[in-house]
PDB file with SEQRES, HELIX, SHEET and CRYST1 records, atoms N, CA, C and O in Angstrom:
SEQRES   1 A   87  UNK UNK UNK UNK UNK UNK UNK UNK UNK UNK UNK UNK UNK          
SEQRES   2 A   87  UNK UNK UNK UNK UNK UNK UNK UNK UNK UNK UNK UNK UNK          
SEQRES   3 A   87  UNK UNK UNK UNK UNK UNK UNK UNK UNK UNK UNK UNK UNK          
SEQRES   4 A   87  UNK UNK UNK UNK UNK UNK UNK UNK UNK UNK UNK UNK UNK          
SEQRES   5 A   87  UNK UNK UNK UNK UNK UNK UNK UNK UNK UNK UNK UNK UNK          
SEQRES   6 A   87  UNK UNK UNK UNK UNK UNK UNK UNK UNK UNK UNK UNK UNK          
SEQRES   7 A   87  UNK UNK UNK UNK UNK UNK UNK UNK UNK                          
HELIX    1 AA1 UNK A   32  UNK A   34  5                                   3    
HELIX    2 AA2 UNK A   42  UNK A   46  1                                   5    
HELIX    3 AA3 UNK A   48  UNK A   60  1                                  13    
SHEET    1 AA1 3 UNK A  23  UNK A  26  0                                        
SHEET    2 AA1 3 UNK A  15  UNK A  18 -1                                        
SHEET    3 AA1 3 UNK A  35  UNK A  39 -1                                        
CRYST1    1.000    1.000    1.000  90.00  90.00  90.00 P 1           1          
ATOM      1  N   UNK A   1     -35.360 -13.942  -3.935  1.00  0.00           N  
ATOM      2  CA  UNK A   1     -35.371 -13.170  -5.178  1.00  0.00           C  
ATOM      3  C   UNK A   1     -34.303 -11.945  -4.965  1.00  0.00           C  
ATOM      4  O   UNK A   1     -34.216 -11.265  -3.943  1.00  0.00           O  
ATOM      5  N   UNK A   2     -33.582 -11.823  -6.045  1.00  0.00           N  
ATOM      6  CA  UNK A   2     -32.627 -10.770  -6.081  1.00  0.00           C  
ATOM      7  C   UNK A   2     -33.245  -9.380  -6.224  1.00  0.00           C  
ATOM      8  O   UNK A   2     -34.056  -9.192  -7.131  1.00  0.00           O  
ATOM      9  N   UNK A   3     -32.908  -8.378  -5.376  1.00  0.00           N  
ATOM     10  CA  UNK A   3     -33.546  -7.057  -5.495  1.00  0.00           C  
ATOM     11  C   UNK A   3     -32.627  -6.071  -6.018  1.00  0.00           C  
ATOM     12  O   UNK A   3     -31.576  -5.850  -5.416  1.00  0.00           O  
ATOM     13  N   UNK A   4     -32.935  -5.433  -7.126  1.00  0.00           N  
ATOM     14  CA  UNK A   4     -32.054  -4.462  -7.557  1.00  0.00           C  
ATOM     15  C   UNK A   4     -31.946  -3.104  -6.873  1.00  0.00           C  
ATOM     16  O   UNK A   4     -30.987  -2.347  -7.022  1.00  0.00           O  
ATOM     17  N   UNK A   5     -33.022  -2.856  -6.102  1.00  0.00           N  
ATOM     18  CA  UNK A   5     -33.109  -1.571  -5.401  1.00  0.00           C  
ATOM     19  C   UNK A   5     -32.370  -1.532  -4.023  1.00  0.00           C  
ATOM     20  O   UNK A   5     -32.346  -0.500  -3.353  1.00  0.00           O  
ATOM     21  N   UNK A   6     -31.740  -2.750  -3.602  1.00  0.00           N  
ATOM     22  CA  UNK A   6     -31.041  -2.848  -2.350  1.00  0.00           C  
ATOM     23  C   UNK A   6     -29.992  -1.918  -2.292  1.00  0.00           C  
ATOM     24  O   UNK A   6     -29.251  -1.805  -3.268  1.00  0.00           O  
ATOM     25  N   UNK A   7     -29.807  -1.171  -1.194  1.00  0.00           N  
ATOM     26  CA  UNK A   7     -28.636  -0.276  -1.050  1.00  0.00           C  
ATOM     27  C   UNK A   7     -27.472  -0.947  -0.554  1.00  0.00           C  
ATOM     28  O   UNK A   7     -27.489  -1.816   0.318  1.00  0.00           O  
ATOM     29  N   UNK A   8     -26.300  -0.437  -1.240  1.00  0.00           N  
ATOM     30  CA  UNK A   8     -25.053  -1.031  -0.715  1.00  0.00           C  
ATOM     31  C   UNK A   8     -24.803  -0.742   0.825  1.00  0.00           C  
ATOM     32  O   UNK A   8     -25.273   0.260   1.363  1.00  0.00           O  
ATOM     33  N   UNK A   9     -24.098  -1.604   1.450  1.00  0.00           N  
ATOM     34  CA  UNK A   9     -23.770  -1.420   2.901  1.00  0.00           C  
ATOM     35  C   UNK A   9     -22.378  -0.921   2.926  1.00  0.00           C  
ATOM     36  O   UNK A   9     -21.584  -1.391   2.111  1.00  0.00           O  
ATOM     37  N   UNK A  10     -22.012  -0.067   3.728  1.00  0.00           N  
ATOM     38  CA  UNK A  10     -20.634   0.384   3.936  1.00  0.00           C  
ATOM     39  C   UNK A  10     -20.248   0.290   5.306  1.00  0.00           C  
ATOM     40  O   UNK A  10     -21.162   0.063   6.099  1.00  0.00           O  
ATOM     41  N   UNK A  11     -19.063   0.420   5.767  1.00  0.00           N  
ATOM     42  CA  UNK A  11     -18.573   0.384   7.098  1.00  0.00           C  
ATOM     43  C   UNK A  11     -18.585   1.849   7.657  1.00  0.00           C  
ATOM     44  O   UNK A  11     -18.385   2.806   6.909  1.00  0.00           O  
ATOM     45  N   UNK A  12     -18.810   1.979   8.910  1.00  0.00           N  
ATOM     46  CA  UNK A  12     -18.810   3.219   9.504  1.00  0.00           C  
ATOM     47  C   UNK A  12     -17.368   3.783   9.386  1.00  0.00           C  
ATOM     48  O   UNK A  12     -16.418   3.053   9.669  1.00  0.00           O  
ATOM     49  N   UNK A  13     -17.184   5.035   8.984  1.00  0.00           N  
ATOM     50  CA  UNK A  13     -15.890   5.554   8.812  1.00  0.00           C  
ATOM     51  C   UNK A  13     -15.413   5.611   7.388  1.00  0.00           C  
ATOM     52  O   UNK A  13     -14.400   6.259   7.124  1.00  0.00           O  
ATOM     53  N   UNK A  14     -16.115   4.940   6.408  1.00  0.00           N  
ATOM     54  CA  UNK A  14     -15.672   4.982   5.093  1.00  0.00           C  
ATOM     55  C   UNK A  14     -16.429   6.142   4.471  1.00  0.00           C  
ATOM     56  O   UNK A  14     -17.644   6.285   4.614  1.00  0.00           O  
ATOM     57  N   UNK A  15     -15.618   7.001   3.741  1.00  0.00           N  
ATOM     58  CA  UNK A  15     -16.210   8.177   3.157  1.00  0.00           C  
ATOM     59  C   UNK A  15     -16.087   8.104   1.620  1.00  0.00           C  
ATOM     60  O   UNK A  15     -15.082   7.613   1.105  1.00  0.00           O  
ATOM     61  N   UNK A  16     -17.072   8.575   0.914  1.00  0.00           N  
ATOM     62  CA  UNK A  16     -17.184   8.450  -0.545  1.00  0.00           C  
ATOM     63  C   UNK A  16     -17.477   9.878  -1.028  1.00  0.00           C  
ATOM     64  O   UNK A  16     -17.951  10.710  -0.254  1.00  0.00           O  
ATOM     65  N   UNK A  17     -17.195  10.158  -2.302  1.00  0.00           N  
ATOM     66  CA  UNK A  17     -17.736  11.390  -2.924  1.00  0.00           C  
ATOM     67  C   UNK A  17     -18.642  10.914  -4.171  1.00  0.00           C  
ATOM     68  O   UNK A  17     -18.274  10.101  -5.019  1.00  0.00           O  
ATOM     69  N   UNK A  18     -19.798  11.515  -4.133  1.00  0.00           N  
ATOM     70  CA  UNK A  18     -20.762  11.055  -5.253  1.00  0.00           C  
ATOM     71  C   UNK A  18     -20.755  12.208  -6.312  1.00  0.00           C  
ATOM     72  O   UNK A  18     -21.126  13.354  -6.058  1.00  0.00           O  
ATOM     73  N   UNK A  19     -20.301  11.791  -7.503  1.00  0.00           N  
ATOM     74  CA  UNK A  19     -20.110  12.793  -8.506  1.00  0.00           C  
ATOM     75  C   UNK A  19     -21.383  13.063  -9.217  1.00  0.00           C  
ATOM     76  O   UNK A  19     -21.425  13.995 -10.020  1.00  0.00           O  
ATOM     77  N   UNK A  20     -22.464  12.297  -8.980  1.00  0.00           N  
ATOM     78  CA  UNK A  20     -23.774  12.706  -9.411  1.00  0.00           C  
ATOM     79  C   UNK A  20     -24.429  13.800  -8.622  1.00  0.00           C  
ATOM     80  O   UNK A  20     -25.096  14.658  -9.201  1.00  0.00           O  
ATOM     81  N   UNK A  21     -24.262  13.801  -7.295  1.00  0.00           N  
ATOM     82  CA  UNK A  21     -24.879  14.812  -6.413  1.00  0.00           C  
ATOM     83  C   UNK A  21     -23.882  15.770  -5.948  1.00  0.00           C  
ATOM     84  O   UNK A  21     -24.271  16.681  -5.218  1.00  0.00           O  
ATOM     85  N   UNK A  22     -22.565  15.686  -6.291  1.00  0.00           N  
ATOM     86  CA  UNK A  22     -21.505  16.406  -5.795  1.00  0.00           C  
ATOM     87  C   UNK A  22     -21.562  16.717  -4.281  1.00  0.00           C  
ATOM     88  O   UNK A  22     -21.604  17.859  -3.823  1.00  0.00           O  
ATOM     89  N   UNK A  23     -21.558  15.571  -3.549  1.00  0.00           N  
ATOM     90  CA  UNK A  23     -21.525  15.644  -2.121  1.00  0.00           C  
ATOM     91  C   UNK A  23     -20.781  14.462  -1.594  1.00  0.00           C  
ATOM     92  O   UNK A  23     -20.587  13.448  -2.265  1.00  0.00           O  
ATOM     93  N   UNK A  24     -20.351  14.637  -0.310  1.00  0.00           N  
ATOM     94  CA  UNK A  24     -19.648  13.603   0.415  1.00  0.00           C  
ATOM     95  C   UNK A  24     -20.672  12.800   1.180  1.00  0.00           C  
ATOM     96  O   UNK A  24     -21.637  13.341   1.720  1.00  0.00           O  
ATOM     97  N   UNK A  25     -20.432  11.406   1.220  1.00  0.00           N  
ATOM     98  CA  UNK A  25     -21.313  10.545   1.867  1.00  0.00           C  
ATOM     99  C   UNK A  25     -20.544   9.679   2.823  1.00  0.00           C  
ATOM    100  O   UNK A  25     -19.429   9.288   2.477  1.00  0.00           O  
ATOM    101  N   UNK A  26     -21.044   9.336   4.013  1.00  0.00           N  
ATOM    102  CA  UNK A  26     -20.405   8.430   4.897  1.00  0.00           C  
ATOM    103  C   UNK A  26     -21.066   7.043   4.581  1.00  0.00           C  
ATOM    104  O   UNK A  26     -22.283   6.895   4.690  1.00  0.00           O  
ATOM    105  N   UNK A  27     -20.264   6.074   4.203  1.00  0.00           N  
ATOM    106  CA  UNK A  27     -20.874   4.740   3.681  1.00  0.00           C  
ATOM    107  C   UNK A  27     -21.461   5.064   2.303  1.00  0.00           C  
ATOM    108  O   UNK A  27     -21.859   6.188   1.994  1.00  0.00           O  
ATOM    109  N   UNK A  28     -21.483   4.023   1.521  1.00  0.00           N  
ATOM    110  CA  UNK A  28     -21.994   4.310   0.104  1.00  0.00           C  
ATOM    111  C   UNK A  28     -23.462   4.444   0.076  1.00  0.00           C  
ATOM    112  O   UNK A  28     -24.174   3.475   0.338  1.00  0.00           O  
ATOM    113  N   UNK A  29     -23.926   5.541  -0.213  1.00  0.00           N  
ATOM    114  CA  UNK A  29     -25.325   5.805  -0.489  1.00  0.00           C  
ATOM    115  C   UNK A  29     -25.766   5.669  -1.909  1.00  0.00           C  
ATOM    116  O   UNK A  29     -26.859   5.160  -2.160  1.00  0.00           O  
ATOM    117  N   UNK A  30     -24.939   6.114  -2.887  1.00  0.00           N  
ATOM    118  CA  UNK A  30     -25.190   6.112  -4.227  1.00  0.00           C  
ATOM    119  C   UNK A  30     -24.532   4.929  -4.926  1.00  0.00           C  
ATOM    120  O   UNK A  30     -23.635   4.318  -4.345  1.00  0.00           O  
ATOM    121  N   UNK A  31     -24.912   4.598  -6.074  1.00  0.00           N  
ATOM    122  CA  UNK A  31     -24.392   3.452  -6.806  1.00  0.00           C  
ATOM    123  C   UNK A  31     -22.874   3.644  -7.052  1.00  0.00           C  
ATOM    124  O   UNK A  31     -22.376   4.768  -7.113  1.00  0.00           O  
ATOM    125  N   UNK A  32     -22.182   2.539  -7.187  1.00  0.00           N  
ATOM    126  CA  UNK A  32     -20.730   2.517  -7.366  1.00  0.00           C  
ATOM    127  C   UNK A  32     -20.258   3.380  -8.527  1.00  0.00           C  
ATOM    128  O   UNK A  32     -19.199   4.003  -8.463  1.00  0.00           O  
ATOM    129  N   UNK A  33     -21.082   3.409  -9.623  1.00  0.00           N  
ATOM    130  CA  UNK A  33     -20.852   4.096 -10.883  1.00  0.00           C  
ATOM    131  C   UNK A  33     -20.718   5.645 -10.600  1.00  0.00           C  
ATOM    132  O   UNK A  33     -20.067   6.369 -11.354  1.00  0.00           O  
ATOM    133  N   UNK A  34     -21.302   6.069  -9.588  1.00  0.00           N  
ATOM    134  CA  UNK A  34     -21.492   7.550  -9.338  1.00  0.00           C  
ATOM    135  C   UNK A  34     -20.543   7.971  -8.193  1.00  0.00           C  
ATOM    136  O   UNK A  34     -20.668   9.124  -7.781  1.00  0.00           O  
ATOM    137  N   UNK A  35     -19.632   7.192  -7.644  1.00  0.00           N  
ATOM    138  CA  UNK A  35     -18.957   7.591  -6.444  1.00  0.00           C  
ATOM    139  C   UNK A  35     -17.450   7.272  -6.611  1.00  0.00           C  
ATOM    140  O   UNK A  35     -17.059   6.342  -7.317  1.00  0.00           O  
ATOM    141  N   UNK A  36     -16.654   8.070  -5.946  1.00  0.00           N  
ATOM    142  CA  UNK A  36     -15.226   7.892  -5.803  1.00  0.00           C  
ATOM    143  C   UNK A  36     -15.092   7.500  -4.266  1.00  0.00           C  
ATOM    144  O   UNK A  36     -15.832   7.949  -3.391  1.00  0.00           O  
ATOM    145  N   UNK A  37     -13.983   6.548  -4.040  1.00  0.00           N  
ATOM    146  CA  UNK A  37     -13.663   6.226  -2.714  1.00  0.00           C  
ATOM    147  C   UNK A  37     -13.624   4.782  -2.593  1.00  0.00           C  
ATOM    148  O   UNK A  37     -13.759   4.097  -3.607  1.00  0.00           O  
ATOM    149  N   UNK A  38     -13.435   4.195  -1.339  1.00  0.00           N  
ATOM    150  CA  UNK A  38     -13.627   4.909  -0.134  1.00  0.00           C  
ATOM    151  C   UNK A  38     -12.312   5.602   0.299  1.00  0.00           C  
ATOM    152  O   UNK A  38     -11.192   5.160   0.044  1.00  0.00           O  
ATOM    153  N   UNK A  39     -12.583   6.770   1.003  1.00  0.00           N  
ATOM    154  CA  UNK A  39     -11.534   7.504   1.639  1.00  0.00           C  
ATOM    155  C   UNK A  39     -11.605   7.374   3.206  1.00  0.00           C  
ATOM    156  O   UNK A  39     -12.649   7.093   3.794  1.00  0.00           O  
ATOM    157  N   UNK A  40     -10.436   7.597   3.811  1.00  0.00           N  
ATOM    158  CA  UNK A  40     -10.290   7.374   5.249  1.00  0.00           C  
ATOM    159  C   UNK A  40     -11.039   8.533   6.019  1.00  0.00           C  
ATOM    160  O   UNK A  40     -11.619   8.284   7.076  1.00  0.00           O  
ATOM    161  N   UNK A  41     -11.020   9.759   5.497  1.00  0.00           N  
ATOM    162  CA  UNK A  41     -11.526  10.869   6.306  1.00  0.00           C  
ATOM    163  C   UNK A  41     -12.589  11.591   5.368  1.00  0.00           C  
ATOM    164  O   UNK A  41     -12.583  11.424   4.148  1.00  0.00           O  
ATOM    165  N   UNK A  42     -13.451  12.363   5.992  1.00  0.00           N  
ATOM    166  CA  UNK A  42     -14.406  13.286   5.383  1.00  0.00           C  
ATOM    167  C   UNK A  42     -13.522  14.270   4.483  1.00  0.00           C  
ATOM    168  O   UNK A  42     -13.769  14.472   3.294  1.00  0.00           O  
ATOM    169  N   UNK A  43     -12.484  14.849   5.168  1.00  0.00           N  
ATOM    170  CA  UNK A  43     -11.696  15.854   4.417  1.00  0.00           C  
ATOM    171  C   UNK A  43     -11.082  15.344   3.150  1.00  0.00           C  
ATOM    172  O   UNK A  43     -11.070  16.036   2.132  1.00  0.00           O  
ATOM    173  N   UNK A  44     -10.574  14.144   3.203  1.00  0.00           N  
ATOM    174  CA  UNK A  44     -10.035  13.486   2.044  1.00  0.00           C  
ATOM    175  C   UNK A  44     -11.087  13.224   0.978  1.00  0.00           C  
ATOM    176  O   UNK A  44     -10.770  13.375  -0.202  1.00  0.00           O  
ATOM    177  N   UNK A  45     -12.307  12.846   1.305  1.00  0.00           N  
ATOM    178  CA  UNK A  45     -13.333  12.743   0.308  1.00  0.00           C  
ATOM    179  C   UNK A  45     -13.795  14.019  -0.267  1.00  0.00           C  
ATOM    180  O   UNK A  45     -14.228  14.063  -1.418  1.00  0.00           O  
ATOM    181  N   UNK A  46     -13.716  15.116   0.531  1.00  0.00           N  
ATOM    182  CA  UNK A  46     -14.081  16.410   0.072  1.00  0.00           C  
ATOM    183  C   UNK A  46     -13.147  16.961  -1.021  1.00  0.00           C  
ATOM    184  O   UNK A  46     -13.487  17.892  -1.751  1.00  0.00           O  
ATOM    185  N   UNK A  47     -11.926  16.328  -1.100  1.00  0.00           N  
ATOM    186  CA  UNK A  47     -11.031  16.709  -2.072  1.00  0.00           C  
ATOM    187  C   UNK A  47     -10.826  15.599  -3.134  1.00  0.00           C  
ATOM    188  O   UNK A  47      -9.779  15.557  -3.781  1.00  0.00           O  
ATOM    189  N   UNK A  48     -11.819  14.703  -3.314  1.00  0.00           N  
ATOM    190  CA  UNK A  48     -11.697  13.537  -4.163  1.00  0.00           C  
ATOM    191  C   UNK A  48     -11.534  14.014  -5.667  1.00  0.00           C  
ATOM    192  O   UNK A  48     -10.754  13.389  -6.385  1.00  0.00           O  
ATOM    193  N   UNK A  49     -12.206  15.044  -6.149  1.00  0.00           N  
ATOM    194  CA  UNK A  49     -12.007  15.456  -7.440  1.00  0.00           C  
ATOM    195  C   UNK A  49     -10.562  16.049  -7.663  1.00  0.00           C  
ATOM    196  O   UNK A  49      -9.961  15.817  -8.711  1.00  0.00           O  
ATOM    197  N   UNK A  50     -10.054  16.764  -6.729  1.00  0.00           N  
ATOM    198  CA  UNK A  50      -8.626  17.223  -6.932  1.00  0.00           C  
ATOM    199  C   UNK A  50      -7.726  16.020  -6.913  1.00  0.00           C  
ATOM    200  O   UNK A  50      -6.796  15.974  -7.719  1.00  0.00           O  
ATOM    201  N   UNK A  51      -7.929  15.033  -6.049  1.00  0.00           N  
ATOM    202  CA  UNK A  51      -7.094  13.878  -5.954  1.00  0.00           C  
ATOM    203  C   UNK A  51      -7.125  13.101  -7.316  1.00  0.00           C  
ATOM    204  O   UNK A  51      -6.099  12.659  -7.833  1.00  0.00           O  
ATOM    205  N   UNK A  52      -8.303  12.974  -7.826  1.00  0.00           N  
ATOM    206  CA  UNK A  52      -8.427  12.330  -9.204  1.00  0.00           C  
ATOM    207  C   UNK A  52      -7.748  13.106 -10.322  1.00  0.00           C  
ATOM    208  O   UNK A  52      -7.122  12.492 -11.186  1.00  0.00           O  
ATOM    209  N   UNK A  53      -7.842  14.369 -10.337  1.00  0.00           N  
ATOM    210  CA  UNK A  53      -7.118  15.203 -11.303  1.00  0.00           C  
ATOM    211  C   UNK A  53      -5.638  15.014 -11.234  1.00  0.00           C  
ATOM    212  O   UNK A  53      -4.968  14.790 -12.242  1.00  0.00           O  
ATOM    213  N   UNK A  54      -5.128  15.106 -10.012  1.00  0.00           N  
ATOM    214  CA  UNK A  54      -3.675  14.937  -9.732  1.00  0.00           C  
ATOM    215  C   UNK A  54      -3.181  13.515 -10.247  1.00  0.00           C  
ATOM    216  O   UNK A  54      -2.159  13.380 -10.921  1.00  0.00           O  
ATOM    217  N   UNK A  55      -3.958  12.533  -9.886  1.00  0.00           N  
ATOM    218  CA  UNK A  55      -3.525  11.118 -10.285  1.00  0.00           C  
ATOM    219  C   UNK A  55      -3.639  11.030 -11.751  1.00  0.00           C  
ATOM    220  O   UNK A  55      -2.727  10.461 -12.350  1.00  0.00           O  
ATOM    221  N   UNK A  56      -4.658  11.526 -12.430  1.00  0.00           N  
ATOM    222  CA  UNK A  56      -4.761  11.497 -13.903  1.00  0.00           C  
ATOM    223  C   UNK A  56      -3.596  12.187 -14.567  1.00  0.00           C  
ATOM    224  O   UNK A  56      -2.981  11.697 -15.515  1.00  0.00           O  
ATOM    225  N   UNK A  57      -3.314  13.415 -13.986  1.00  0.00           N  
ATOM    226  CA  UNK A  57      -2.083  14.142 -14.601  1.00  0.00           C  
ATOM    227  C   UNK A  57      -0.808  13.331 -14.500  1.00  0.00           C  
ATOM    228  O   UNK A  57      -0.027  13.243 -15.448  1.00  0.00           O  
ATOM    229  N   UNK A  58      -0.606  12.722 -13.296  1.00  0.00           N  
ATOM    230  CA  UNK A  58       0.549  11.925 -13.014  1.00  0.00           C  
ATOM    231  C   UNK A  58       0.607  10.770 -14.046  1.00  0.00           C  
ATOM    232  O   UNK A  58       1.654  10.534 -14.649  1.00  0.00           O  
ATOM    233  N   UNK A  59      -0.524  10.053 -14.244  1.00  0.00           N  
ATOM    234  CA  UNK A  59      -0.508   8.934 -15.156  1.00  0.00           C  
ATOM    235  C   UNK A  59      -0.244   9.341 -16.518  1.00  0.00           C  
ATOM    236  O   UNK A  59       0.492   8.618 -17.191  1.00  0.00           O  
ATOM    237  N   UNK A  60      -0.787  10.504 -17.081  1.00  0.00           N  
ATOM    238  CA  UNK A  60      -0.680  10.982 -18.305  1.00  0.00           C  
ATOM    239  C   UNK A  60       0.748  11.372 -18.662  1.00  0.00           C  
ATOM    240  O   UNK A  60       1.181  11.255 -19.809  1.00  0.00           O  
ATOM    241  N   UNK A  61       1.500  11.860 -17.594  1.00  0.00           N  
ATOM    242  CA  UNK A  61       2.865  12.127 -17.786  1.00  0.00           C  
ATOM    243  C   UNK A  61       3.852  11.138 -17.449  1.00  0.00           C  
ATOM    244  O   UNK A  61       5.049  11.425 -17.438  1.00  0.00           O  
ATOM    245  N   UNK A  62       3.393   9.920 -17.158  1.00  0.00           N  
ATOM    246  CA  UNK A  62       4.227   8.751 -16.861  1.00  0.00           C  
ATOM    247  C   UNK A  62       4.735   8.287 -18.218  1.00  0.00           C  
ATOM    248  O   UNK A  62       3.931   7.862 -19.048  1.00  0.00           O  
ATOM    249  N   UNK A  63       6.069   8.355 -18.483  1.00  0.00           N  
ATOM    250  CA  UNK A  63       6.574   7.838 -19.748  1.00  0.00           C  
ATOM    251  C   UNK A  63       6.390   6.337 -20.072  1.00  0.00           C  
ATOM    252  O   UNK A  63       6.629   5.905 -21.199  1.00  0.00           O  
ATOM    253  N   UNK A  64       5.980   5.588 -19.104  1.00  0.00           N  
ATOM    254  CA  UNK A  64       5.656   4.125 -19.319  1.00  0.00           C  
ATOM    255  C   UNK A  64       4.275   3.849 -19.293  1.00  0.00           C  
ATOM    256  O   UNK A  64       3.928   2.668 -19.280  1.00  0.00           O  
ATOM    257  N   UNK A  65       3.375   4.804 -19.282  1.00  0.00           N  
ATOM    258  CA  UNK A  65       1.790   4.533 -19.165  1.00  0.00           C  
ATOM    259  C   UNK A  65       1.400   3.674 -20.295  1.00  0.00           C  
ATOM    260  O   UNK A  65       0.680   2.694 -20.102  1.00  0.00           O  
ATOM    261  N   UNK A  66       1.860   4.006 -21.525  1.00  0.00           N  
ATOM    262  CA  UNK A  66       1.236   3.348 -22.760  1.00  0.00           C  
ATOM    263  C   UNK A  66       2.196   2.152 -23.157  1.00  0.00           C  
ATOM    264  O   UNK A  66       1.957   1.522 -24.187  1.00  0.00           O  
ATOM    265  N   UNK A  67       3.268   1.833 -22.366  1.00  0.00           N  
ATOM    266  CA  UNK A  67       4.075   0.690 -22.692  1.00  0.00           C  
ATOM    267  C   UNK A  67       3.299  -0.596 -22.645  1.00  0.00           C  
ATOM    268  O   UNK A  67       2.460  -0.805 -21.768  1.00  0.00           O  
ATOM    269  N   UNK A  68       3.598  -1.500 -23.641  1.00  0.00           N  
ATOM    270  CA  UNK A  68       2.849  -2.869 -23.447  1.00  0.00           C  
ATOM    271  C   UNK A  68       3.384  -3.574 -22.178  1.00  0.00           C  
ATOM    272  O   UNK A  68       4.527  -3.387 -21.761  1.00  0.00           O  
ATOM    273  N   UNK A  69       2.507  -4.377 -21.605  1.00  0.00           N  
ATOM    274  CA  UNK A  69       2.880  -5.062 -20.488  1.00  0.00           C  
ATOM    275  C   UNK A  69       3.818  -6.242 -20.834  1.00  0.00           C  
ATOM    276  O   UNK A  69       4.072  -6.439 -22.022  1.00  0.00           O  
ATOM    277  N   UNK A  70       4.336  -7.020 -19.905  1.00  0.00           N  
ATOM    278  CA  UNK A  70       5.184  -8.060 -20.213  1.00  0.00           C  
ATOM    279  C   UNK A  70       4.426  -9.290 -20.886  1.00  0.00           C  
ATOM    280  O   UNK A  70       5.081 -10.166 -21.452  1.00  0.00           O  
ATOM    281  N   UNK A  71       3.119  -9.339 -20.821  1.00  0.00           N  
ATOM    282  CA  UNK A  71       2.468 -10.363 -21.530  1.00  0.00           C  
ATOM    283  C   UNK A  71       1.870 -10.027 -22.897  1.00  0.00           C  
ATOM    284  O   UNK A  71       1.168 -10.817 -23.528  1.00  0.00           O  
ATOM    285  N   UNK A  72       2.225  -8.697 -23.344  1.00  0.00           N  
ATOM    286  CA  UNK A  72       1.775  -8.310 -24.663  1.00  0.00           C  
ATOM    287  C   UNK A  72       2.488  -9.129 -25.707  1.00  0.00           C  
ATOM    288  O   UNK A  72       3.642  -9.518 -25.530  1.00  0.00           O  
ATOM    289  N   UNK A  73       1.767  -9.398 -26.841  1.00  0.00           N  
ATOM    290  CA  UNK A  73       2.416 -10.310 -27.833  1.00  0.00           C  
ATOM    291  C   UNK A  73       3.762  -9.711 -28.391  1.00  0.00           C  
ATOM    292  O   UNK A  73       4.716 -10.443 -28.653  1.00  0.00           O  
ATOM    293  N   UNK A  74       3.795  -8.344 -28.559  1.00  0.00           N  
ATOM    294  CA  UNK A  74       4.960  -7.780 -29.134  1.00  0.00           C  
ATOM    295  C   UNK A  74       6.087  -7.419 -28.175  1.00  0.00           C  
ATOM    296  O   UNK A  74       7.089  -6.811 -28.551  1.00  0.00           O  
ATOM    297  N   UNK A  75       5.882  -7.823 -26.906  1.00  0.00           N  
ATOM    298  CA  UNK A  75       6.898  -7.342 -25.937  1.00  0.00           C  
ATOM    299  C   UNK A  75       7.976  -8.449 -25.918  1.00  0.00           C  
ATOM    300  O   UNK A  75       7.692  -9.635 -26.079  1.00  0.00           O  
ATOM    301  N   UNK A  76       9.279  -7.974 -25.704  1.00  0.00           N  
ATOM    302  CA  UNK A  76      10.408  -8.912 -25.645  1.00  0.00           C  
ATOM    303  C   UNK A  76      10.340  -9.784 -24.425  1.00  0.00           C  
ATOM    304  O   UNK A  76      10.978 -10.834 -24.357  1.00  0.00           O  
ATOM    305  N   UNK A  77       9.519  -9.322 -23.405  1.00  0.00           N  
ATOM    306  CA  UNK A  77       9.438 -10.166 -22.250  1.00  0.00           C  
ATOM    307  C   UNK A  77       8.222 -11.237 -22.397  1.00  0.00           C  
ATOM    308  O   UNK A  77       8.033 -12.030 -21.475  1.00  0.00           O  
ATOM    309  N   UNK A  78       7.493 -11.258 -23.422  1.00  0.00           N  
ATOM    310  CA  UNK A  78       6.441 -12.220 -23.608  1.00  0.00           C  
ATOM    311  C   UNK A  78       6.968 -13.601 -23.532  1.00  0.00           C  
ATOM    312  O   UNK A  78       8.042 -13.887 -24.061  1.00  0.00           O  
ATOM    313  N   UNK A  79       6.171 -14.564 -22.820  1.00  0.00           N  
ATOM    314  CA  UNK A  79       6.881 -15.915 -22.696  1.00  0.00           C  
ATOM    315  C   UNK A  79       7.198 -16.583 -24.031  1.00  0.00           C  
ATOM    316  O   UNK A  79       8.132 -17.384 -24.065  1.00  0.00           O  
ATOM    317  N   UNK A  80       6.519 -16.329 -25.096  1.00  0.00           N  
ATOM    318  CA  UNK A  80       6.821 -17.019 -26.413  1.00  0.00           C  
ATOM    319  C   UNK A  80       7.770 -16.296 -27.288  1.00  0.00           C  
ATOM    320  O   UNK A  80       8.131 -16.776 -28.362  1.00  0.00           O  
ATOM    321  N   UNK A  81       8.192 -15.121 -26.839  1.00  0.00           N  
ATOM    322  CA  UNK A  81       9.130 -14.359 -27.633  1.00  0.00           C  
ATOM    323  C   UNK A  81      10.534 -14.941 -27.761  1.00  0.00           C  
ATOM    324  O   UNK A  81      11.072 -15.443 -26.774  1.00  0.00           O  
ATOM    325  N   UNK A  82      11.118 -14.890 -28.896  1.00  0.00           N  
ATOM    326  CA  UNK A  82      12.523 -15.450 -28.939  1.00  0.00           C  
ATOM    327  C   UNK A  82      13.521 -14.538 -28.034  1.00  0.00           C  
ATOM    328  O   UNK A  82      14.592 -14.987 -27.625  1.00  0.00           O  
ATOM    329  N   UNK A  83      13.117 -13.345 -27.786  1.00  0.00           N  
ATOM    330  CA  UNK A  83      13.927 -12.472 -27.030  1.00  0.00           C  
ATOM    331  C   UNK A  83      13.657 -12.491 -25.493  1.00  0.00           C  
ATOM    332  O   UNK A  83      14.215 -11.723 -24.710  1.00  0.00           O  
ATOM    333  N   UNK A  84      12.715 -13.476 -25.124  1.00  0.00           N  
ATOM    334  CA  UNK A  84      12.346 -13.537 -23.708  1.00  0.00           C  
ATOM    335  C   UNK A  84      13.526 -13.983 -22.847  1.00  0.00           C  
ATOM    336  O   UNK A  84      14.301 -14.832 -23.287  1.00  0.00           O  
ATOM    337  N   UNK A  85      13.684 -13.477 -21.711  1.00  0.00           N  
ATOM    338  CA  UNK A  85      14.687 -13.858 -20.773  1.00  0.00           C  
ATOM    339  C   UNK A  85      14.456 -15.291 -20.233  1.00  0.00           C  
ATOM    340  O   UNK A  85      13.313 -15.724 -20.085  1.00  0.00           O  
ATOM    341  N   UNK A  86      15.528 -15.999 -19.949  1.00  0.00           N  
ATOM    342  CA  UNK A  86      15.382 -17.346 -19.356  1.00  0.00           C  
ATOM    343  C   UNK A  86      14.836 -17.178 -17.938  1.00  0.00           C  
ATOM    344  O   UNK A  86      15.198 -16.267 -17.193  1.00  0.00           O  
ATOM    345  N   UNK A  87      14.031 -18.024 -17.647  1.00  0.00           N  
ATOM    346  CA  UNK A  87      13.273 -17.929 -16.306  1.00  0.00           C  
ATOM    347  C   UNK A  87      13.533 -19.353 -15.575  1.00  0.00           C  
ATOM    348  O   UNK A  87      13.045 -19.576 -14.468  1.00  0.00           O  
TER     349      UNK A  87                                                      
END                                                                             
């Protein structure tokens, strides 16, 4: 029988930051929805929110962030597009 209350198992040396409890954990203690990581060190996990803020800012300022991917229907690189490059 599948048990919903089973705790996730992590490897020793994996560090996570729980956003629900605002604390660093070694190995996943909280559910995946509530944690960031894994990080290689405790110090890196302690700065998880800063790292996330910096990454978000970088992505928001990336001029290509909202560009359609090569498989988007309107993309000139889409396989069925008349402008698609020969492959």
